C-alpha positions as CSV (number, residue, x, y, z in Angstrom):
1,M,25.6,-35.0,-57.3
2,R,25.8,-33.1,-60.6
3,L,26.9,-29.6,-61.1
4,S,24.9,-27.0,-62.9
5,Q,26.3,-25.3,-66.1
6,D,26.8,-22.1,-64.1
7,Q,28.9,-23.9,-61.6
8,I,31.0,-25.6,-64.2
9,E,31.6,-22.2,-65.8
10,A,32.5,-20.6,-62.5
11,F,35.0,-23.4,-61.8
12,H,36.7,-23.0,-65.2
13,E,36.7,-19.2,-64.7
14,Q,38.0,-19.0,-61.3
15,G,39.8,-22.2,-60.8
16,Y,37.8,-23.4,-57.7
17,L,34.2,-24.0,-56.6
18,I,32.5,-23.9,-53.1
19,I,29.6,-26.2,-52.5
20,P,28.1,-25.7,-49.0
21,D,26.0,-28.2,-47.1
22,C,27.0,-31.3,-49.0
23,F,27.2,-33.6,-46.1
24,S,25.1,-33.8,-43.1
25,P,26.1,-33.2,-39.4
26,E,25.8,-37.0,-38.8
27,E,28.0,-37.9,-41.7
28,V,30.7,-35.2,-40.7
29,D,30.7,-36.3,-37.1
30,L,31.5,-39.9,-38.2
31,L,34.3,-38.7,-40.4
32,R,35.6,-36.2,-37.7
33,R,35.8,-39.0,-35.1
34,E,37.4,-41.4,-37.4
35,G,39.9,-38.8,-38.6
36,E,40.9,-38.1,-34.9
37,A,41.3,-41.9,-34.1
38,I,43.7,-42.2,-37.2
39,Y,45.9,-39.3,-36.0
40,R,46.3,-41.4,-32.8
41,L,47.8,-44.4,-34.9
42,D,51.5,-45.0,-35.4
43,R,51.8,-45.5,-39.2
44,Q,54.2,-44.5,-41.8
45,E,51.2,-42.9,-43.7
46,I,50.7,-40.3,-40.9
47,W,53.0,-37.3,-41.0
48,R,53.5,-34.9,-38.2
49,E,54.5,-31.3,-37.6
50,K,57.8,-30.7,-36.1
51,S,55.9,-30.3,-32.8
52,G,54.4,-33.8,-33.1
53,A,51.0,-32.4,-33.9
54,P,49.3,-34.3,-36.8
55,R,49.8,-32.8,-40.3
56,T,48.4,-35.3,-42.8
57,A,47.3,-38.9,-42.8
58,F,47.8,-40.2,-46.4
59,A,45.8,-43.3,-47.8
60,A,43.1,-43.4,-45.1
61,H,40.8,-45.0,-47.5
62,T,42.9,-48.1,-47.5
63,Y,42.8,-48.8,-43.6
64,N,39.5,-47.0,-42.4
65,E,36.1,-47.9,-43.6
66,A,34.4,-44.5,-43.2
67,F,37.1,-42.9,-45.4
68,R,36.9,-45.9,-47.8
69,R,33.3,-45.1,-48.4
70,L,34.0,-41.3,-48.7
71,G,36.5,-42.2,-51.4
72,R,33.7,-43.7,-53.5
73,H,31.0,-41.2,-52.6
74,P,28.9,-39.9,-55.4
75,R,28.7,-36.4,-54.1
76,L,32.5,-36.3,-54.8
77,I,33.1,-38.5,-57.7
78,E,30.3,-37.3,-60.0
79,P,31.2,-33.7,-60.1
80,V,34.9,-34.4,-61.1
81,E,33.6,-36.9,-63.8
82,Q,31.6,-34.1,-65.2
83,V,34.6,-31.7,-65.5
84,F,36.9,-34.3,-67.0
85,G,34.4,-36.2,-69.0
86,E,35.7,-39.7,-68.2
87,K,36.1,-42.3,-65.2
88,L,38.5,-41.4,-62.4
89,Y,41.0,-43.2,-60.2
90,M,42.4,-42.1,-56.8
91,H,45.8,-40.6,-57.3
92,Q,46.2,-39.5,-53.6
93,Y,43.9,-39.4,-50.5
94,K,44.7,-37.4,-47.4
95,V,43.2,-36.2,-44.2
96,N,45.0,-32.8,-43.4
97,A,44.9,-31.4,-40.0
98,K,45.6,-27.8,-39.0
99,A,46.1,-28.4,-35.4
100,A,44.9,-25.8,-32.8
101,F,47.9,-23.5,-31.9
102,E,50.4,-25.8,-33.7
103,G,49.2,-26.2,-37.4
104,E,52.1,-25.1,-39.6
105,V,52.0,-23.4,-43.1
106,W,51.6,-24.8,-46.4
107,Q,53.8,-22.8,-48.7
108,W,52.5,-21.2,-51.9
109,H,52.4,-24.0,-54.7
110,Q,50.5,-25.7,-57.4
111,D,49.5,-29.4,-56.8
112,Y,49.9,-30.4,-60.4
113,G,53.6,-29.2,-60.4
114,T,54.3,-32.0,-57.9
115,W,52.2,-34.6,-59.7
116,A,54.0,-33.8,-62.9
117,R,57.6,-33.7,-61.4
118,D,57.4,-36.4,-58.7
119,D,54.8,-38.7,-60.2
120,G,55.1,-38.4,-64.0
121,M,51.4,-37.2,-64.6
122,P,51.1,-36.3,-68.2
123,E,48.5,-33.5,-67.9
124,P,46.7,-31.4,-65.3
125,R,43.6,-33.7,-65.6
126,A,43.5,-34.2,-61.9
127,M,42.1,-32.1,-59.1
128,N,41.4,-32.0,-55.3
129,I,37.8,-32.2,-54.2
130,S,37.6,-31.8,-50.3
131,V,35.3,-32.0,-47.4
132,F,35.4,-29.7,-44.4
133,L,35.4,-31.7,-41.2
134,D,35.7,-28.7,-39.0
135,E,34.6,-25.2,-39.5
136,V,37.0,-23.4,-41.7
137,M,37.2,-19.8,-40.5
138,P,39.2,-16.8,-41.7
139,I,41.4,-17.1,-38.5
140,N,42.2,-20.9,-38.2
141,G,44.5,-21.3,-41.2
142,P,42.2,-21.6,-44.2
143,L,43.4,-22.4,-47.7
144,M,44.1,-19.3,-49.6
145,F,43.8,-19.2,-53.4
146,I,44.8,-16.9,-56.1
147,P,41.9,-16.8,-58.4
148,K,42.5,-17.6,-62.2
149,S,46.0,-18.5,-61.5
150,H,45.4,-21.9,-63.1
151,R,45.4,-20.2,-66.4
152,H,49.1,-19.7,-66.3
153,G,50.0,-23.5,-66.6
154,V,52.8,-25.1,-64.6
155,L,55.0,-22.4,-63.1
156,N,58.7,-22.6,-62.2
157,A,59.2,-23.9,-58.6
158,G,61.8,-24.9,-56.2
159,H,61.9,-27.9,-54.0
160,D,61.4,-26.8,-50.4
161,L,62.7,-29.6,-48.1
162,E,63.2,-27.5,-45.0
163,T,60.5,-25.2,-44.2
164,T,57.9,-27.9,-42.9
165,S,57.8,-31.6,-42.3
166,Y,56.5,-32.1,-45.7
167,P,58.6,-31.4,-49.0
168,L,56.9,-29.2,-51.5
169,W,57.6,-27.7,-54.9
170,T,57.0,-24.0,-53.9
171,L,56.6,-20.7,-55.8
172,D,59.0,-17.7,-55.3
173,K,57.9,-14.4,-53.8
174,A,58.1,-12.5,-57.0
175,T,55.9,-15.0,-58.9
176,V,53.4,-14.9,-56.1
177,T,53.4,-11.2,-55.9
178,T,52.8,-11.0,-59.7
179,L,49.9,-13.4,-59.6
180,V,48.2,-11.6,-56.6
181,E,48.4,-8.3,-58.4
182,Q,46.5,-9.9,-61.2
183,G,44.0,-12.1,-59.3
184,G,44.1,-11.1,-55.6
185,I,43.7,-13.7,-52.8
186,V,40.5,-15.3,-51.6
187,A,40.3,-17.7,-48.6
188,P,37.2,-20.0,-48.9
189,T,35.6,-20.7,-45.6
190,G,32.5,-22.7,-44.4
191,K,30.7,-24.9,-42.1
192,P,31.5,-28.6,-41.7
193,G,30.2,-30.6,-44.6
194,T,31.1,-28.0,-47.1
195,V,32.7,-29.3,-50.4
196,L,35.6,-27.5,-52.2
197,M,37.0,-28.4,-55.4
198,F,40.0,-26.8,-57.3
199,H,42.0,-27.0,-60.3
200,G,45.3,-28.8,-60.2
201,N,47.2,-25.7,-61.2
202,L,45.5,-23.2,-59.0
203,V,48.1,-21.5,-56.8
204,H,47.3,-21.9,-53.1
205,G,48.8,-22.2,-49.5
206,S,47.8,-21.7,-46.0
207,A,49.1,-19.9,-42.9
208,G,49.7,-21.4,-39.5
209,N,47.0,-21.8,-37.0
210,I,47.6,-20.0,-33.8
211,T,44.0,-20.2,-32.6
212,P,42.3,-22.7,-30.3
213,Y,40.2,-23.9,-33.3
214,P,41.5,-26.9,-35.3
215,R,40.6,-27.5,-38.9
216,K,40.5,-30.8,-40.6
217,I,39.9,-31.3,-44.4
218,V,39.7,-34.5,-46.3
219,Y,41.2,-34.3,-49.8
220,L,40.4,-36.7,-52.7
221,T,42.9,-36.3,-55.5
222,L,40.9,-37.7,-58.4
223,C,42.7,-38.2,-61.8
224,A,41.3,-39.1,-65.2
225,V,42.0,-42.8,-65.9
226,S,43.8,-42.0,-69.1
227,N,46.0,-39.5,-67.4
228,H,47.5,-41.9,-65.0
229,I,50.9,-41.4,-63.6
230,R,53.9,-42.7,-65.8
231,R,57.0,-42.3,-63.5
232,P,56.3,-42.4,-59.8
233,T,59.0,-41.6,-57.5
234,R,57.1,-41.5,-54.2
235,P,55.6,-44.3,-52.1
236,D,52.5,-45.9,-53.4
237,W,50.6,-44.7,-50.3
238,I,51.2,-41.1,-51.5
239,A,51.0,-41.6,-55.3
240,H,48.7,-44.5,-55.8
241,R,49.5,-47.0,-58.6
242,D,46.0,-48.6,-58.7
243,F,44.4,-47.0,-61.8
244,T,41.1,-48.9,-61.6
245,P,38.1,-46.7,-62.4
246,I,36.1,-45.7,-59.2
247,E,32.5,-47.0,-59.1
248,P,30.6,-44.8,-56.7
249,L,28.6,-46.3,-53.9
250,A,25.2,-45.4,-53.0
251,D,24.5,-41.8,-51.7
252,D,23.5,-43.1,-48.3
253,C,26.7,-45.1,-47.8
254,L,28.1,-43.1,-44.9
255,M,24.7,-42.9,-43.1
256,E,24.5,-46.7,-43.3
257,L,27.7,-46.8,-41.4
258,V,26.5,-44.3,-38.9
259,R,23.5,-46.6,-38.3
260,E,25.7,-49.8,-38.0
261,K,28.0,-48.2,-35.5
262,R,25.0,-46.9,-33.5
263,E,23.3,-50.3,-33.5
264,A,26.7,-51.9,-32.4
265,A,27.0,-49.5,-29.4
266,E,23.5,-50.3,-28.2
């Protein structure tokens, strides 16, 4: 999947891009079921909220076939290759949950701030490209972006080790207030199968989910190979050390697995 010039310009201008209807209902159903099965596992890669509800499953592509294929899907790899102009490797991979009634906040932060401070990534030549597995609505804890905030570079941040189960380099209220006065806040929503990509320096966060509607999103953090991390401090299932360029699979790789599972069940 290749982006149009208008889409590339919109990404650079706003810091994010929404692409609806990228994955079919059959493909999303497969990924949703596999994600729910992963959350039931007892693995170190699976982090939970203080309530015990799932928060995120790291490195799912290393122990699940559906997510392995998604991690090499051309609809996700090719757009980021276009933006960076070179081959990519997988810096991080996670399946984030915002569980019904129990999903906690993600504080205001920049992803590249963490990649630079904790992993030694030289430049913000990495970004998240994500797939909605559930409908993301204004009410169930959608991501919130501050448009154009990526233009400010890496902002000062404090290491929050207490607010949630996951440590994060977060921005203070004064900084967020100033940025919002300049750019406002948007909350991208969409049906399952929507793809969302955003700049590594775009300031974002999400509120808790107190609704009956869960929202699961898969994030591929794709990094230009030349920009690989130099000083990792986190486990390799959070910040990967394999800098091998990703070679995309065929576009029907997920549907092939859908057919295989259907035939095995008959």
